[in-house]
C-alpha positions, 0 to 999 in steps of 0.5 A: 925440109923440102915440101912434098909435091902432090901425086899426079891425078889418078886416071884409073880407079877400082871399086868393089865391082866396077872400074873407072878410067879417064879417057884422053878427051876428059870423059870417063869410061866405066865397066862393071856392076851398075846396080847403084848407078856407080857407072852412070858417068856418060855425061861427065866432061873435063875430068882429070881424076877419078875415085871409086868407093870400095869395100871388102868383098863379102856377101853383104857388100857391093854397092858403091859410088864414083867421083870425078875431079874436074879441071875447074876444081869441082867434083862430080858424083854418082852411085850409092848415096845412103850416107850423103857420100855423093853430096859434093856439088858445093865443093870448090878448089879441090885438087884430089879426091878419094872414096871409101866405104860410104864416104868421099874425101876432097883435098883442097889446094890449101892443104885442108881436107873435106869429107862427105858421107858416113861418120860412124867410124870417125873415118871422116874426121879430117876437118883439123888436117892441114898441109896435106898433099895426098889422101887415101880412103880405106873401108873404115879409115883415112890416111893422108900425107903432109907436106913435110913427109909425115902421115896422119890417119883417122878411123878404125885402128883395130889392126894398127892400120892407123899406126902411121905417126912415126912414118917419115919421108913419105910422098904418097899413101894407100889405104886398104881394108885393114892395112895401109902402105906408104911410099917413101921418097927413096922408093921404099915402101912401109906398111902397117895393119893386118898382114896375115895374107901378105898384104904388108909384105913390102919391106924388100921393095925398092925403086917404087914410084907408086902404090895402090892398096886393094882390100887384101892385096898391095900393088906397086909400080916400079921405076922401070914400068914393071908391077909387083903385088903381094897379098891375097891372090884368090882371084888372080889380082896379084898376077901382074908380074908380066906387065910392062910399060906401066905408068899407073896402077889401081887396086880394088877389092878383088881386081887390079888395073894398070895404065900403060904408056900408050894409054891402054889398060891392063886388068887382073883379078875378078871380072865376074861383074864386068869390071875387067872389060877395059880392053877398048879404053884409051886413057889419059896418060900419066907420067909417074912421079919420077923414074918411070917410063915417059909416055910416048909423045908426052907433052904433045897432042893427046891420043885419039878418042876411045 
């Protein structure tokens, strides 16, 4: 069976109340609430990917943390560290990062996965995982894709959000609050978990090249550079029908971001904490896995600094 390739590094990330973006020069921009220091990324350099700790929107949630994967395989962290989720300074040979509620995950080049932070819900029980090529962190569960296209999951499974054992042909996965979506190599999407608000209504989707899961909504990037979304839309987080020339999507608790081929960033949803203030960003451009619009000048000089 052909081995699944690792997804491209994500240049955007959405948290509960903040957003992150990798700029063209390898620095990082942040927007939104900085109450726990999650936006303190001004000194970060040589960053290839970002992750934002997310949690569902509730009266008692909001503090978060941020991760940055550097080109040398080390990881930067800032923000809320109550459970040690920012203690990643000794990590090496990391090729991807993910952040959930009070925890951080690092995918190693050899297919193993590291975890730091909260252990109470078993969402960090990934030490036995092998041959993993993609990892995603929801609030209380963690999901990974293996090189053979199967999936593995750990953590809270009250609504079946970890019921991924029978999935096949995967190339990527995304974990939300109480649901999980998987992207197949043929461009279709599978889902499991709590779907009462429509976050799991993905059975008819086709030609998808990337997926993202917010707390209660799901977002997909299509091969033509369009975006579709399903699920809770009380803050307009699913208002993405008019987006075009998009090469990457990210979803948070109540907002959605899209990276366009020219490096600019689109935003939809809640902006009450400034998490949608991304108009001036010029981010590192990412080519989709396959089929999506190629960024102008791909492979040529980087665009001007933001």
